N, C-alpha and C positions, 0 to 999 in steps of 0.2 A: 504494499500498500503505500503511494507516494504521498507525502505530507507537503504543504503549499508552504512557501518560502514566509508567508504572513503568520502562519501557525506555529511555525519554528520559531520564528524571532518572538511571538507573544508567549510561548512557552519557556523561552530562555529568559526573557523579561521578569516573567513570574518567579522564576528560580533565584533569580538575581535583583532583588527589589531597590538596590543602592545604585543599579546601574542607570543612569538617565534621570535621576532626579537631583534637585537641587539641594544641597546640605544647608541646614539652618547655620547662622553665622556662630551661634555659638558652640556647635560642634567643630566648627571648623578652628575655632580659637582654641578649645578644648585640645584639637589633635597638634595644634602649631606649639603648644606651651607643655605636652606631654614630653616627658624624657625620652631622646630619640634611641635606638638600639646602636651597638658601639659600631657594625658594620655599615651603618648608612653613611652614602656621601653626599654632600651639600654642594649646592652651587655658591659661587662667590656672593651671588645675591642673596642667596638663602642663608648663608652664614653671617652677611652684615647685618640682614634682619633680624636673625637670633641674637646676636651681642649688641644691636643698637647702633653699629658703626656705618661708614661711609663706605661702599665697594671700592672707591678709591683708595683709601687706606689699605684695605687688603692688596689692592694691585700693586701700591708701592711697597708693601712688605715681601711679596713674591719678586718683584726684580731687586732690591736692595738686600733680600735676605734676614733672617731671622723672624721671620713669620711664622705662623702655624704650619705644621705639615700639609703639602698638597700631592694629589695625585693628577700626572697628566695624562690624559687619555686622548691623544692626537693634539689638536689644538684646545681641547677644551682642561678645564682645571677643577677639580673636586676636591673636597676638604671631607677627611674621615671625622665624623663627629666625635668620635672618643678621642682620637689625637687632639684634635683643635682644642676639645674642651680642658685637656689636660694640661696643652700650652698654655691656656688662657687661666688655669689655675696656677700655676708656677709664677705668674706674673702679679699674684696678689701682695699689696704692699700695705703697710700701717699708716704712709704718709708719702707726699709727694717727693720729697727728696731722697726717700729710699732706693729708689727706681734709678737716681742718678748715681748713687754709689755702688749700687749691683753692676750697674753697667761700665763704671770704672775699673772695678773689680774684674769685670770680664774680659775688656779691652785690655 
């Protein structure tokens, strides 16, 4: 028995209710704020949004060095979530001059 294309699409949509529906804003915000798995890769735009910094700052760190670890996939740059967050954790300071002292000791 042949099934029509429309009936096949309808049965697929019934099994996958999330496909094709708009998600409420609170679900999108909750997903964005949830902790990410360690194996996930973020775009530069997504990492900048996650940390509330500019993409340009991440670009400059990528060129100058010293930025969060990244993966090059052809021309695309991706940041592993776990490594990027660890990189940020290592830069927590108690006061603004502490960062300057740490940079002098490293250099």
